[in-house]
C-alpha positions in Angstrom: 241.8 171.6 113.2 244.9 172.6 111.4 244.6 172.7 107.6 247.6 172.9 105.3 247.2 174.6 101.9 249.0 173.6 98.7 251.7 176.3 99.3 252.5 174.8 102.7 250.8 177.5 104.8 248.6 176.5 107.8 245.2 177.8 108.8 243.1 177.0 111.8 239.6 176.0 111.1 236.6 175.4 113.4 235.5 171.9 112.4 232.0 172.5 113.6 231.2 175.9 112.1 233.5 175.6 109.1 234.9 179.1 110.0 238.6 179.8 109.4 239.8 181.6 112.5 243.5 182.0 111.9 245.0 182.2 108.4 248.5 181.5 107.1 250.5 180.7 110.2 253.4 178.4 110.9 252.1 175.8 113.4 255.0 174.8 115.6 253.4 172.3 117.9 250.4 171.8 120.1 249.9 170.2 123.5 247.4 167.6 124.7 244.0 169.1 125.4 244.0 167.3 128.8 246.7 169.7 130.0 245.3 173.0 128.7 243.1 174.5 126.1 245.8 176.8 124.6 248.4 175.8 122.0 251.3 177.7 120.5 251.4 179.2 117.0 254.0 181.1 115.2 253.8 184.0 112.6 257.0 185.5 111.2 259.1 184.1 114.1 256.8 185.5 116.8 254.8 183.1 119.0 251.4 183.4 120.6 248.6 181.1 121.7 245.3 180.0 120.2 242.4 178.1 121.8 242.3 174.6 120.5 238.5 174.3 121.0 237.4 177.5 119.3 240.4 178.2 117.0 240.4 181.9 118.3 243.6 183.7 119.1 244.0 184.0 122.9 247.4 185.7 123.1 248.7 187.5 119.9 252.0 186.4 118.4 254.6 188.6 120.1 257.2 186.4 121.8 260.6 185.1 120.6 259.9 181.7 122.3 257.0 180.2 124.0 256.4 177.0 126.1 253.2 175.1 126.8 250.7 176.1 129.4 250.6 174.1 132.6 249.0 175.0 136.0 247.5 178.0 134.2 250.9 179.6 133.4 253.2 179.5 130.3 256.8 180.6 130.0 257.6 183.1 127.2 260.8 184.8 126.2 261.0 188.5 125.6 264.2 190.6 125.3 266.3 187.6 126.1 264.6 186.8 129.4 262.0 184.3 130.5 258.7 185.3 132.2 255.4 183.6 132.8 251.9 184.7 131.5 248.3 183.7 132.2 245.6 182.8 129.6 245.0 186.5 128.8 248.6 187.3 128.2 249.1 189.1 131.5 252.5 188.9 133.1 252.2 186.9 136.3 256.0 186.3 136.9 258.4 189.0 135.7 260.9 188.4 133.0 263.9 187.7 135.2 265.1 184.3 134.2 267.8 183.8 131.6 267.4 181.5 128.5 270.2 179.0 128.2 269.0 177.0 125.1 266.5 175.2 127.3 264.4 172.5 125.6 260.6 172.6 125.3 260.4 170.1 128.2 261.6 172.8 130.6 260.0 175.9 132.1 256.8 174.0 132.7 254.9 174.1 136.0 254.0 170.9 137.7 252.2 170.7 141.1 252.7 174.4 141.5 256.4 174.3 141.0 258.8 175.1 138.2 262.6 174.7 137.8 264.4 177.8 136.6 267.9 179.2 136.7 269.2 182.6 137.9 271.5 184.9 136.0 274.5 182.9 137.2 273.1 179.7 135.7 272.4 178.0 139.1 269.1 176.1 139.4 266.3 176.6 141.9 262.5 176.1 142.1 259.8 178.8 142.1 256.2 178.7 143.0 253.3 180.2 141.0 254.0 183.6 142.5 257.6 183.5 141.3 259.0 183.2 144.8 262.0 180.9 145.3 261.0 177.8 147.4 264.4 176.2 146.7 267.2 178.7 146.3 269.2 178.9 143.0 272.4 177.3 144.2 272.4 173.9 142.4 274.0 172.7 139.2 270.9 170.6 138.3 267.5 169.7 139.8 265.1 166.9 139.0 261.6 167.6 140.4 259.0 165.1 141.6 255.6 165.5 143.2 256.8 165.3 146.8 260.6 166.1 146.6 263.5 167.1 144.3 266.9 165.7 143.7 269.4 168.6 143.7 273.0 168.2 142.4 275.9 170.4 143.4 279.6 169.8 143.1 279.1 166.1 142.3 276.8 165.5 145.3 273.1 164.8 145.0 270.7 165.6 147.8 267.0 164.7 148.3 265.1 167.8 149.4 261.6 168.8 150.3 260.0 171.9 148.6 260.7 173.7 151.9 264.4 172.9 151.2 264.7 170.5 154.1 267.2 167.7 153.5 265.6 164.3 153.4 268.8 162.5 152.4 272.1 164.3 152.2 273.8 161.8 149.8 271.8 160.1 147.0 273.5 157.7 144.5 272.3 156.5 141.1 273.9 153.0 141.4 276.3 150.9 143.5 278.3 148.0 142.3 280.6 145.5 144.0 284.1 145.5 142.6 285.6 142.2 141.7 288.5 140.9 139.7 289.4 137.5 138.2 292.2 135.1 139.2 293.4 131.9 137.6 292.8 129.0 140.0 294.8 125.7 139.5 292.6 122.6 139.2 293.3 119.0 138.5 290.5 117.2 136.5 289.5 113.6 136.6 292.1 112.7 134.0 294.9 114.1 136.1 295.4 117.1 133.9 296.1 120.5 135.4 293.8 123.2 134.2 293.3 126.8 135.2 289.9 128.3 135.7 288.8 132.0 136.0 287.5 132.7 139.6 285.8 135.9 140.5 287.3 137.4 143.7 285.5 140.1 145.8 287.6 143.1 146.8 285.3 144.3 149.6 285.1 147.7 147.9 282.3 149.2 145.8 281.9 151.7 143.0 279.0 154.2 143.5 277.6 156.5 140.8 276.3 160.0 141.2 275.1 161.9 138.1 277.1 159.6 135.8 280.3 159.9 137.8 281.9 157.2 139.9 283.6 157.1 143.2 285.1 154.4 145.5 283.3 153.3 148.7 284.1 150.7 151.4 281.9 148.1 153.0 281.1 150.5 155.9 279.5 153.0 153.5 282.4 155.3 153.9 283.3 157.2 150.7 287.0 156.7 149.9 286.8 159.2 146.9 284.5 161.8 145.6 282.7 160.9 142.4 285.5 162.0 140.1 285.7 159.2 137.6 283.7 157.7 134.7 284.5 154.1 135.7 286.4 152.2 138.3 287.9 148.7 137.6 289.5 146.4 140.2 292.9 144.9 139.2 293.3 143.2 142.6 292.4 144.0 146.2 295.0 146.8 146.4 294.9 148.3 142.9 292.1 150.0 141.0 292.0 151.5 137.5 290.0 154.8 137.6 289.0 156.1 134.2 288.9 159.9 134.1 286.0 161.9 132.7 287.7 162.3 129.3 287.0 158.5 129.0 290.6 157.9 127.9 293.1 158.8 130.7 293.4 156.7 133.8 294.9 156.9 137.3 295.6 154.1 139.7 294.0 154.0 143.1 295.0 152.0 146.2 292.5 150.3 148.5 292.3 153.6 150.5 291.2 155.5 147.5 294.5 157.3 147.2 296.0 158.1 143.8 299.2 156.2 143.3 302.1 158.3 142.2 
């Protein structure tokens, strides 16, 4: 257990024996014991690992940054680069991956795979040996147990961990584009009124990674996903909001920018 003294310092104490195993540390965070027995601690801005069951130090505090253990490996930063160590502090995967301000939710192995970036900032996936199973050529990767969704140049693909393409174009959402027209109507009293009627354009807005493009009813992309939003004015005119969320261009029904 972690015990805080009156001066704000933390010590680790074995609740069964009453023995204090680590004194005066800064306890950053711990992980669930169901994932691993080791947790991170920090002393004078250096991070190491202690055993949550015994309270004993497993890996001395020596790293600038440290991530939680998963699949028996943990990412640590040294000399500005990220590598992976085992429970004894041995380097299993060399320090060859750059740190780009990555959050604590990254650099964590799951099902034998981990998403990392190369020195150019492109993302790929490595295995527990540090070998690339998906080459670092993507802007972003979301990993799942059986596949990944890899994004590059505004296009998202579904890939296996052997980098075989399952689906070459994956979208987040698709929406039918409609607009409203006033329809003349005579009520029972003989009065003329106008009602708003929703009219289908036959075109669709699709989303990829938060960006929108225009698609026709035959699943043919009329534009790349270049816009933050597309609004139908009528069947031949569409307002396309640019990524600055302020400027607009006008598209025709073929997806061409009107000039």
